[in-house]
Every structure is written in structure tokens, then in C-alpha cells.
N, CA, C and O atoms as a Tripos MOL2 file, in Angstrom:
@<TRIPOS>MOLECULE
protein
  240   239    60     0     0
PROTEIN
NO_CHARGES

@<TRIPOS>ATOM
      1 N           8.1450    5.4160  -18.9210 N.3       1 UNK1
      2 CA          7.8630    4.4410  -17.8850 C.3       1 UNK1
      3 C           6.5610    3.7310  -18.2470 C.2       1 UNK1
      4 O           5.5700    4.3640  -18.6110 O.2       1 UNK1
      5 N           6.5860    2.4330  -18.1400 N.am      2 UNK2
      6 CA          5.3870    1.6550  -18.4150 C.3       2 UNK2
      7 C           4.3280    1.9360  -17.3590 C.2       2 UNK2
      8 O           4.6390    2.2770  -16.2180 O.2       2 UNK2
      9 N           3.0890    1.7880  -17.7590 N.am      3 UNK3
     10 CA          1.9830    1.9810  -16.8180 C.3       3 UNK3
     11 C           2.0940    1.0010  -15.6650 C.2       3 UNK3
     12 O           1.7740    1.3370  -14.5240 O.2       3 UNK3
     13 N           2.5390   -0.1910  -15.9540 N.am      4 UNK4
     14 CA          2.6940   -1.2220  -14.9250 C.3       4 UNK4
     15 C           3.6290   -0.7530  -13.8150 C.2       4 UNK4
     16 O           3.3330   -0.9380  -12.6340 O.2       4 UNK4
     17 N           4.7490   -0.1520  -14.1840 N.am      5 UNK5
     18 CA          5.7100    0.3210  -13.1910 C.3       5 UNK5
     19 C           5.1890    1.5620  -12.4650 C.2       5 UNK5
     20 O           5.4900    1.7670  -11.2890 O.2       5 UNK5
     21 N           4.4230    2.3740  -13.1510 N.am      6 UNK6
     22 CA          3.8220    3.5440  -12.5250 C.3       6 UNK6
     23 C           2.8280    3.1240  -11.4420 C.2       6 UNK6
     24 O           2.7890    3.7130  -10.3620 O.2       6 UNK6
     25 N           2.0300    2.1070  -11.7390 N.am      7 UNK7
     26 CA          1.0700    1.6000  -10.7500 C.3       7 UNK7
     27 C           1.8030    1.0640   -9.5280 C.2       7 UNK7
     28 O           1.3970    1.3250   -8.3950 O.2       7 UNK7
     29 N           2.8770    0.3180   -9.7500 N.am      8 UNK8
     30 CA          3.6480   -0.2060   -8.6200 C.3       8 UNK8
     31 C           4.2590    0.9310   -7.8030 C.2       8 UNK8
     32 O           4.2920    0.8610   -6.5750 O.2       8 UNK8
     33 N           4.7380    1.9660   -8.4690 N.am      9 UNK9
     34 CA          5.3070    3.1190   -7.7640 C.3       9 UNK9
     35 C           4.2580    3.8060   -6.9000 C.2       9 UNK9
     36 O           4.5290    4.1650   -5.7540 O.2       9 UNK9
     37 N           3.0750    3.9860   -7.4420 N.am     10 UNK10
     38 CA          2.0010    4.6150   -6.6690 C.3      10 UNK10
     39 C           1.6080    3.7680   -5.4650 C.2      10 UNK10
     40 O           1.3430    4.3050   -4.3900 O.2      10 UNK10
     41 N           1.5670    2.4580   -5.6360 N.am     11 UNK11
     42 CA          1.2360    1.5610   -4.5250 C.3      11 UNK11
     43 C           2.3040    1.6410   -3.4420 C.2      11 UNK11
     44 O           1.9760    1.6630   -2.2560 O.2      11 UNK11
     45 N           3.5650    1.6850   -3.8280 N.am     12 UNK12
     46 CA          4.6540    1.7770   -2.8500 C.3      12 UNK12
     47 C           4.5920    3.1080   -2.1060 C.2      12 UNK12
     48 O           4.7930    3.1500   -0.8920 O.2      12 UNK12
     49 N           4.3180    4.1880   -2.8220 N.am     13 UNK13
     50 CA          4.2070    5.5080   -2.1800 C.3      13 UNK13
     51 C           3.0410    5.5260   -1.2030 C.2      13 UNK13
     52 O           3.1800    6.0070   -0.0780 O.2      13 UNK13
     53 N           1.8890    5.0040   -1.6260 N.am     14 UNK14
     54 CA          0.7150    4.9850   -0.7500 C.3      14 UNK14
     55 C           0.9650    4.1230    0.4800 C.2      14 UNK14
     56 O           0.5760    4.4960    1.5870 O.2      14 UNK14
     57 N           1.6060    2.9820    0.2990 N.am     15 UNK15
     58 CA          1.9160    2.1180    1.4320 C.3      15 UNK15
     59 C           2.8870    2.8090    2.3930 C.2      15 UNK15
     60 O           2.7640    2.6760    3.6100 O.2      15 UNK15
     61 N           3.8440    3.5420    1.8410 N.am     16 UNK16
     62 CA          4.7740    4.2970    2.6840 C.3      16 UNK16
     63 C           4.0730    5.3670    3.5040 C.2      16 UNK16
     64 O           4.3690    5.5500    4.6850 O.2      16 UNK16
     65 N           3.1480    6.0690    2.8770 N.am     17 UNK17
     66 CA          2.3790    7.0960    3.5940 C.3      17 UNK17
     67 C           1.5690    6.4580    4.7170 C.2      17 UNK17
     68 O           1.5210    6.9870    5.8280 O.2      17 UNK17
     69 N           0.9390    5.3340    4.4350 N.am     18 UNK18
     70 CA          0.1700    4.6470    5.4740 C.3      18 UNK18
     71 C           1.0730    4.1770    6.6100 C.2      18 UNK18
     72 O           0.6740    4.2080    7.7730 O.2      18 UNK18
     73 N           2.2830    3.7440    6.2800 N.am     19 UNK19
     74 CA          3.2240    3.3140    7.3190 C.3      19 UNK19
     75 C           3.6400    4.4830    8.2060 C.2      19 UNK19
     76 O           3.7220    4.3430    9.4260 O.2      19 UNK19
     77 N           3.9000    5.6300    7.5950 N.am     20 UNK20
     78 CA          4.2660    6.8210    8.3760 C.3      20 UNK20
     79 C           3.1110    7.2330    9.2790 C.2      20 UNK20
     80 O           3.3240    7.5740   10.4430 O.2      20 UNK20
     81 N           1.9000    7.2050    8.7560 N.am     21 UNK21
     82 CA          0.7350    7.5450    9.5760 C.3      21 UNK21
     83 C           0.5770    6.5720   10.7380 C.2      21 UNK21
     84 O           0.1780    6.9630   11.8350 O.2      21 UNK21
     85 N           0.8930    5.2930   10.4890 N.am     22 UNK22
     86 CA          0.8270    4.2970   11.5560 C.3      22 UNK22
     87 C           1.8610    4.5490   12.6390 C.2      22 UNK22
     88 O           1.5680    4.3930   13.8240 O.2      22 UNK22
     89 N           3.0630    4.9370   12.2470 N.am     23 UNK23
     90 CA          4.1180    5.2360   13.2200 C.3      23 UNK23
     91 C           3.7420    6.4570   14.0580 C.2      23 UNK23
     92 O           3.9460    6.4690   15.2720 O.2      23 UNK23
     93 N           3.1980    7.4720   13.4130 N.am     24 UNK24
     94 CA          2.7720    8.6740   14.1410 C.3      24 UNK24
     95 C           1.6630    8.3230   15.1230 C.2      24 UNK24
     96 O           1.6710    8.7900   16.2620 O.2      24 UNK24
     97 N           0.7060    7.5010   14.6890 N.am     25 UNK25
     98 CA         -0.3730    7.0970   15.5900 C.3      25 UNK25
     99 C           0.1590    6.2490   16.7440 C.2      25 UNK25
    100 O          -0.3230    6.3570   17.8720 O.2      25 UNK25
    101 N           1.1450    5.4140   16.4620 N.am     26 UNK26
    102 CA          1.7360    4.5830   17.5140 C.3      26 UNK26
    103 C           2.4240    5.4500   18.5650 C.2      26 UNK26
    104 O           2.3250    5.1830   19.7630 O.2      26 UNK26
    105 N           3.1150    6.4790   18.1130 N.am     27 UNK27
    106 CA          3.7830    7.3690   19.0630 C.3      27 UNK27
    107 C           2.7850    8.1700   19.8890 C.2      27 UNK27
    108 O           3.1010    8.6120   20.9930 O.2      27 UNK27
    109 N           1.5810    8.3580   19.3540 N.am     28 UNK28
    110 CA          0.5420    9.0680   20.0920 C.3      28 UNK28
    111 C          -0.2840    8.1170   20.9660 C.2      28 UNK28
    112 O          -1.1400    8.5590   21.7320 O.2      28 UNK28
    113 N          -0.0250    6.8160   20.8470 N.am     29 UNK29
    114 CA         -0.7350    5.8480   21.6720 C.3      29 UNK29
    115 C          -2.1030    5.4670   21.1430 C.2      29 UNK29
    116 O          -2.9170    4.9250   21.8910 O.2      29 UNK29
    117 N          -2.3760    5.7320   19.8890 N.am     30 UNK30
    118 CA         -3.6720    5.4060   19.2880 C.3      30 UNK30
    119 C          -3.5720    4.0590   18.5780 C.2      30 UNK30
    120 O          -3.3360    3.9990   17.3710 O.2      30 UNK30
    121 N          -3.7520    2.9900   19.3290 N.am     31 UNK31
    122 CA         -3.5230    1.6530   18.8060 C.3      31 UNK31
    123 C          -4.5880    1.2240   17.8020 C.2      31 UNK31
    124 O          -4.3100    0.4100   16.9220 O.2      31 UNK31
    125 N          -5.7970    1.7570   17.9180 N.am     32 UNK32
    126 CA         -6.8380    1.4510   16.9360 C.3      32 UNK32
    127 C          -6.4800    1.9960   15.5650 C.2      32 UNK32
    128 O          -6.7090    1.3420   14.5470 O.2      32 UNK32
    129 N          -5.9150    3.2040   15.5440 N.am     33 UNK33
    130 CA         -5.4910    3.8060   14.2820 C.3      33 UNK33
    131 C          -4.3320    3.0420   13.6790 C.2      33 UNK33
    132 O          -4.2590    2.8850   12.4600 O.2      33 UNK33
    133 N          -3.4200    2.5620   14.5210 N.am     34 UNK34
    134 CA         -2.2900    1.7660   14.0430 C.3      34 UNK34
    135 C          -2.8050    0.4980   13.3640 C.2      34 UNK34
    136 O          -2.3420    0.1410   12.2810 O.2      34 UNK34
    137 N          -3.7410   -0.1680   13.9860 N.am     35 UNK35
    138 CA         -4.2930   -1.3970   13.4210 C.3      35 UNK35
    139 C          -5.0000   -1.1180   12.0980 C.2      35 UNK35
    140 O          -4.8710   -1.8860   11.1450 O.2      35 UNK35
    141 N          -5.7400   -0.0260   12.0450 N.am     36 UNK36
    142 CA         -6.4460    0.3310   10.8130 C.3      36 UNK36
    143 C          -5.4550    0.6450    9.6940 C.2      36 UNK36
    144 O          -5.6440    0.2010    8.5620 O.2      36 UNK36
    145 N          -4.4080    1.3990    9.9940 N.am     37 UNK37
    146 CA         -3.4050    1.7460    8.9850 C.3      37 UNK37
    147 C          -2.6810    0.4870    8.5000 C.2      37 UNK37
    148 O          -2.3990    0.3540    7.3090 O.2      37 UNK37
    149 N          -2.3830   -0.4260    9.4110 N.am     38 UNK38
    150 CA         -1.7130   -1.6670    9.0320 C.3      38 UNK38
    151 C          -2.6180   -2.5210    8.1430 C.2      38 UNK38
    152 O          -2.1550   -3.0990    7.1590 O.2      38 UNK38
    153 N          -3.8870   -2.6030    8.4810 N.am     39 UNK39
    154 CA         -4.8300   -3.3940    7.6860 C.3      39 UNK39
    155 C          -5.0200   -2.8370    6.2910 C.2      39 UNK39
    156 O          -4.9510   -3.5720    5.3060 O.2      39 UNK39
    157 N          -5.2580   -1.5440    6.2080 N.am     40 UNK40
    158 CA         -5.4530   -0.9080    4.8990 C.3      40 UNK40
    159 C          -4.1650   -0.9810    4.0840 C.2      40 UNK40
    160 O          -4.2070   -1.2380    2.8810 O.2      40 UNK40
    161 N          -3.0330   -0.7580    4.7250 N.am     41 UNK41
    162 CA         -1.7440   -0.8370    4.0320 C.3      41 UNK41
    163 C          -1.4870   -2.2290    3.4650 C.2      41 UNK41
    164 O          -0.9940   -2.3660    2.3460 O.2      41 UNK41
    165 N          -1.8180   -3.2550    4.2340 N.am     42 UNK42
    166 CA         -1.6210   -4.6300    3.7690 C.3      42 UNK42
    167 C          -2.5230   -4.9400    2.5770 C.2      42 UNK42
    168 O          -2.0960   -5.6050    1.6330 O.2      42 UNK42
    169 N          -3.7500   -4.4690    2.6160 N.am     43 UNK43
    170 CA         -4.6800   -4.6940    1.5080 C.3      43 UNK43
    171 C          -4.1980   -3.9830    0.2500 C.2      43 UNK43
    172 O          -4.1770   -4.5730   -0.8300 O.2      43 UNK43
    173 N          -3.8130   -2.7190    0.3850 N.am     44 UNK44
    174 CA         -3.3460   -1.9530   -0.7680 C.3      44 UNK44
    175 C          -2.0780   -2.5660   -1.3490 C.2      44 UNK44
    176 O          -1.9550   -2.7040   -2.5660 O.2      44 UNK44
    177 N          -1.1400   -2.9330   -0.4900 N.am     45 UNK45
    178 CA          0.1070   -3.5260   -0.9670 C.3      45 UNK45
    179 C          -0.1590   -4.8700   -1.6400 C.2      45 UNK45
    180 O           0.3980   -5.1470   -2.7020 O.2      45 UNK45
    181 N          -0.9870   -5.6930   -1.0460 N.am     46 UNK46
    182 CA         -1.3160   -6.9900   -1.6490 C.3      46 UNK46
    183 C          -1.9950   -6.8400   -3.0050 C.2      46 UNK46
    184 O          -1.6650   -7.5550   -3.9510 O.2      46 UNK46
    185 N          -2.9350   -5.9170   -3.0980 N.am     47 UNK47
    186 CA         -3.6100   -5.6710   -4.3650 C.3      47 UNK47
    187 C          -2.6310   -5.1570   -5.4130 C.2      47 UNK47
    188 O          -2.6540   -5.6080   -6.5580 O.2      47 UNK47
    189 N          -1.7820   -4.2270   -5.0320 N.am     48 UNK48
    190 CA         -0.8290   -3.6460   -5.9750 C.3      48 UNK48
    191 C           0.1870   -4.6530   -6.4780 C.2      48 UNK48
    192 O           0.4890   -4.6890   -7.6710 O.2      48 UNK48
    193 N           0.7130   -5.4660   -5.5860 N.am     49 UNK49
    194 CA          1.6850   -6.4840   -5.9900 C.3      49 UNK49
    195 C           1.0080   -7.5310   -6.8710 C.2      49 UNK49
    196 O           1.5820   -7.9770   -7.8650 O.2      49 UNK49
    197 N          -0.2130   -7.9230   -6.5040 N.am     50 UNK50
    198 CA         -0.9440   -8.8770   -7.3310 C.3      50 UNK50
    199 C          -1.2390   -8.3220   -8.7130 C.2      50 UNK50
    200 O          -1.1300   -9.0440   -9.7050 O.2      50 UNK50
    201 N          -1.6060   -7.0610   -8.7930 N.am     51 UNK51
    202 CA         -1.8560   -6.4170  -10.0800 C.3      51 UNK51
    203 C          -0.5840   -6.3620  -10.9070 C.2      51 UNK51
    204 O          -0.6100   -6.6300  -12.1080 O.2      51 UNK51
    205 N           0.5200   -6.0200  -10.2800 N.am     52 UNK52
    206 CA          1.8030   -5.9410  -10.9850 C.3      52 UNK52
    207 C           2.2200   -7.3140  -11.5250 C.2      52 UNK52
    208 O           2.6600   -7.4250  -12.6700 O.2      52 UNK52
    209 N           2.0840   -8.3380  -10.7140 N.am     53 UNK53
    210 CA          2.5250   -9.6750  -11.1170 C.3      53 UNK53
    211 C           1.6430  -10.2720  -12.2070 C.2      53 UNK53
    212 O           2.1290  -11.0260  -13.0510 O.2      53 UNK53
    213 N           0.3560   -9.9440  -12.1990 N.am     54 UNK54
    214 CA         -0.5800  -10.5380  -13.1580 C.3      54 UNK54
    215 C          -0.9870   -9.5570  -14.2530 C.2      54 UNK54
    216 O          -2.0360   -9.7270  -14.8760 O.2      54 UNK54
    217 N          -0.1820   -8.5500  -14.4900 N.am     55 UNK55
    218 CA         -0.5140   -7.4850  -15.4410 C.3      55 UNK55
    219 C          -0.8060   -8.0430  -16.8320 C.2      55 UNK55
    220 O          -1.8020   -7.6660  -17.4490 O.2      55 UNK55
    221 N           0.0360   -8.9220  -17.3260 N.am     56 UNK56
    222 CA         -0.1360   -9.4740  -18.6780 C.3      56 UNK56
    223 C          -1.3550  -10.4020  -18.7500 C.2      56 UNK56
    224 O          -2.0480  -10.4360  -19.7660 O.2      56 UNK56
    225 N          -1.6120  -11.1400  -17.6920 N.am     57 UNK57
    226 CA         -2.7380  -12.0520  -17.6640 C.3      57 UNK57
    227 C          -4.0630  -11.3040  -17.7240 C.2      57 UNK57
    228 O          -5.0240  -11.7690  -18.3360 O.2      57 UNK57
    229 N          -4.1030  -10.1420  -17.0810 N.am     58 UNK58
    230 CA         -5.3390   -9.3530  -17.0410 C.3      58 UNK58
    231 C          -5.6370   -8.6650  -18.3670 C.2      58 UNK58
    232 O          -6.7760   -8.2680  -18.6150 O.2      58 UNK58
    233 N          -4.6380   -8.5220  -19.2110 N.am     59 UNK59
    234 CA         -4.8490   -7.8910  -20.5050 C.3      59 UNK59
    235 C          -4.9990   -6.3840  -20.4240 C.2      59 UNK59
    236 O          -5.6420   -5.7670  -21.2730 O.2      59 UNK59
    237 N          -4.4050   -5.8010  -19.4050 N.am     60 UNK60
    238 CA         -4.4960   -4.3470  -19.2220 C.3      60 UNK60
    239 C          -3.5510   -3.6540  -20.1530 C.2      60 UNK60
    240 O          -3.4760   -2.4260  -20.1550 O.2      60 UNK60
@<TRIPOS>BOND
     1     1     2 1
     2     2     3 1
     3     3     4 2
     4     3     5 am
     5     5     6 1
     6     6     7 1
     7     7     8 2
     8     7     9 am
     9     9    10 1
    10    10    11 1
    11    11    12 2
    12    11    13 am
    13    13    14 1
    14    14    15 1
    15    15    16 2
    16    15    17 am
    17    17    18 1
    18    18    19 1
    19    19    20 2
    20    19    21 am
    21    21    22 1
    22    22    23 1
    23    23    24 2
    24    23    25 am
    25    25    26 1
    26    26    27 1
    27    27    28 2
    28    27    29 am
    29    29    30 1
    30    30    31 1
    31    31    32 2
    32    31    33 am
    33    33    34 1
    34    34    35 1
    35    35    36 2
    36    35    37 am
    37    37    38 1
    38    38    39 1
    39    39    40 2
    40    39    41 am
    41    41    42 1
    42    42    43 1
    43    43    44 2
    44    43    45 am
    45    45    46 1
    46    46    47 1
    47    47    48 2
    48    47    49 am
    49    49    50 1
    50    50    51 1
    51    51    52 2
    52    51    53 am
    53    53    54 1
    54    54    55 1
    55    55    56 2
    56    55    57 am
    57    57    58 1
    58    58    59 1
    59    59    60 2
    60    59    61 am
    61    61    62 1
    62    62    63 1
    63    63    64 2
    64    63    65 am
    65    65    66 1
    66    66    67 1
    67    67    68 2
    68    67    69 am
    69    69    70 1
    70    70    71 1
    71    71    72 2
    72    71    73 am
    73    73    74 1
    74    74    75 1
    75    75    76 2
    76    75    77 am
    77    77    78 1
    78    78    79 1
    79    79    80 2
    80    79    81 am
    81    81    82 1
    82    82    83 1
    83    83    84 2
    84    83    85 am
    85    85    86 1
    86    86    87 1
    87    87    88 2
    88    87    89 am
    89    89    90 1
    90    90    91 1
    91    91    92 2
    92    91    93 am
    93    93    94 1
    94    94    95 1
    95    95    96 2
    96    95    97 am
    97    97    98 1
    98    98    99 1
    99    99   100 2
   100    99   101 am
   101   101   102 1
   102   102   103 1
   103   103   104 2
   104   103   105 am
   105   105   106 1
   106   106   107 1
   107   107   108 2
   108   107   109 am
   109   109   110 1
   110   110   111 1
   111   111   112 2
   112   111   113 am
   113   113   114 1
   114   114   115 1
   115   115   116 2
   116   115   117 am
   117   117   118 1
   118   118   119 1
   119   119   120 2
   120   119   121 am
   121   121   122 1
   122   122   123 1
   123   123   124 2
   124   123   125 am
   125   125   126 1
   126   126   127 1
   127   127   128 2
   128   127   129 am
   129   129   130 1
   130   130   131 1
   131   131   132 2
   132   131   133 am
   133   133   134 1
   134   134   135 1
   135   135   136 2
   136   135   137 am
   137   137   138 1
   138   138   139 1
   139   139   140 2
   140   139   141 am
   141   141   142 1
   142   142   143 1
   143   143   144 2
   144   143   145 am
   145   145   146 1
   146   146   147 1
   147   147   148 2
   148   147   149 am
   149   149   150 1
   150   150   151 1
   151   151   152 2
   152   151   153 am
   153   153   154 1
   154   154   155 1
   155   155   156 2
   156   155   157 am
   157   157   158 1
   158   158   159 1
   159   159   160 2
   160   159   161 am
   161   161   162 1
   162   162   163 1
   163   163   164 2
   164   163   165 am
   165   165   166 1
   166   166   167 1
   167   167   168 2
   168   167   169 am
   169   169   170 1
   170   170   171 1
   171   171   172 2
   172   171   173 am
   173   173   174 1
   174   174   175 1
   175   175   176 2
   176   175   177 am
   177   177   178 1
   178   178   179 1
   179   179   180 2
   180   179   181 am
   181   181   182 1
   182   182   183 1
   183   183   184 2
   184   183   185 am
   185   185   186 1
   186   186   187 1
   187   187   188 2
   188   187   189 am
   189   189   190 1
   190   190   191 1
   191   191   192 2
   192   191   193 am
   193   193   194 1
   194   194   195 1
   195   195   196 2
   196   195   197 am
   197   197   198 1
   198   198   199 1
   199   199   200 2
   200   199   201 am
   201   201   202 1
   202   202   203 1
   203   203   204 2
   204   203   205 am
   205   205   206 1
   206   206   207 1
   207   207   208 2
   208   207   209 am
   209   209   210 1
   210   210   211 1
   211   211   212 2
   212   211   213 am
   213   213   214 1
   214   214   215 1
   215   215   216 2
   216   215   217 am
   217   217   218 1
   218   218   219 1
   219   219   220 2
   220   219   221 am
   221   221   222 1
   222   222   223 1
   223   223   224 2
   224   223   225 am
   225   225   226 1
   226   226   227 1
   227   227   228 2
   228   227   229 am
   229   229   230 1
   230   230   231 1
   231   231   232 2
   232   231   233 am
   233   233   234 1
   234   234   235 1
   235   235   236 2
   236   235   237 am
   237   237   238 1
   238   238   239 1
   239   239   240 2
@<TRIPOS>SUBSTRUCTURE
     1 UNK1         2 RESIDUE 1 A UNK
     2 UNK2         6 RESIDUE 1 A UNK
     3 UNK3        10 RESIDUE 1 A UNK
     4 UNK4        14 RESIDUE 1 A UNK
     5 UNK5        18 RESIDUE 1 A UNK
     6 UNK6        22 RESIDUE 1 A UNK
     7 UNK7        26 RESIDUE 1 A UNK
     8 UNK8        30 RESIDUE 1 A UNK
     9 UNK9        34 RESIDUE 1 A UNK
    10 UNK10       38 RESIDUE 1 A UNK
    11 UNK11       42 RESIDUE 1 A UNK
    12 UNK12       46 RESIDUE 1 A UNK
    13 UNK13       50 RESIDUE 1 A UNK
    14 UNK14       54 RESIDUE 1 A UNK
    15 UNK15       58 RESIDUE 1 A UNK
    16 UNK16       62 RESIDUE 1 A UNK
    17 UNK17       66 RESIDUE 1 A UNK
    18 UNK18       70 RESIDUE 1 A UNK
    19 UNK19       74 RESIDUE 1 A UNK
    20 UNK20       78 RESIDUE 1 A UNK
    21 UNK21       82 RESIDUE 1 A UNK
    22 UNK22       86 RESIDUE 1 A UNK
    23 UNK23       90 RESIDUE 1 A UNK
    24 UNK24       94 RESIDUE 1 A UNK
    25 UNK25       98 RESIDUE 1 A UNK
    26 UNK26      102 RESIDUE 1 A UNK
    27 UNK27      106 RESIDUE 1 A UNK
    28 UNK28      110 RESIDUE 1 A UNK
    29 UNK29      114 RESIDUE 1 A UNK
    30 UNK30      118 RESIDUE 1 A UNK
    31 UNK31      122 RESIDUE 1 A UNK
    32 UNK32      126 RESIDUE 1 A UNK
    33 UNK33      130 RESIDUE 1 A UNK
    34 UNK34      134 RESIDUE 1 A UNK
    35 UNK35      138 RESIDUE 1 A UNK
    36 UNK36      142 RESIDUE 1 A UNK
    37 UNK37      146 RESIDUE 1 A UNK
    38 UNK38      150 RESIDUE 1 A UNK
    39 UNK39      154 RESIDUE 1 A UNK
    40 UNK40      158 RESIDUE 1 A UNK
    41 UNK41      162 RESIDUE 1 A UNK
    42 UNK42      166 RESIDUE 1 A UNK
    43 UNK43      170 RESIDUE 1 A UNK
    44 UNK44      174 RESIDUE 1 A UNK
    45 UNK45      178 RESIDUE 1 A UNK
    46 UNK46      182 RESIDUE 1 A UNK
    47 UNK47      186 RESIDUE 1 A UNK
    48 UNK48      190 RESIDUE 1 A UNK
    49 UNK49      194 RESIDUE 1 A UNK
    50 UNK50      198 RESIDUE 1 A UNK
    51 UNK51      202 RESIDUE 1 A UNK
    52 UNK52      206 RESIDUE 1 A UNK
    53 UNK53      210 RESIDUE 1 A UNK
    54 UNK54      214 RESIDUE 1 A UNK
    55 UNK55      218 RESIDUE 1 A UNK
    56 UNK56      222 RESIDUE 1 A UNK
    57 UNK57      226 RESIDUE 1 A UNK
    58 UNK58      230 RESIDUE 1 A UNK
    59 UNK59      234 RESIDUE 1 A UNK
    60 UNK60      238 RESIDUE 1 A UNK
């Protein structure tokens, strides 16, 4: 497996974990935690997708 695909896999797994944590917090009524999980998840996913798409340009 290429490193590029491994990085994307790790980003997807991390985003999934953050989504599950957000759902659990939502069921507990902790809306601040839900917002934090959504924000961090969006940043991680955006960074990971951007890294994957620009992998060759970065020279990694």
C-alpha cells in the first residue's frame, strides 16, 4: 500500500472516531462537545483530503 493511501486511511479512521464521539455526546446532550468534535473532524478531514490530492505537488 502506498503511503499516500495509508495516510488517507488513517484520516478516514480518525474522522470516523470523531463522528462516533460526536454522536455519543449528542445522545448525552453535551452540545459543546458535539460542536468541538464536528470542528476538529472537519479540520482533520479537510487537511487529509488536501494532503491526498496534492501529494505529488508536495514532493512527499
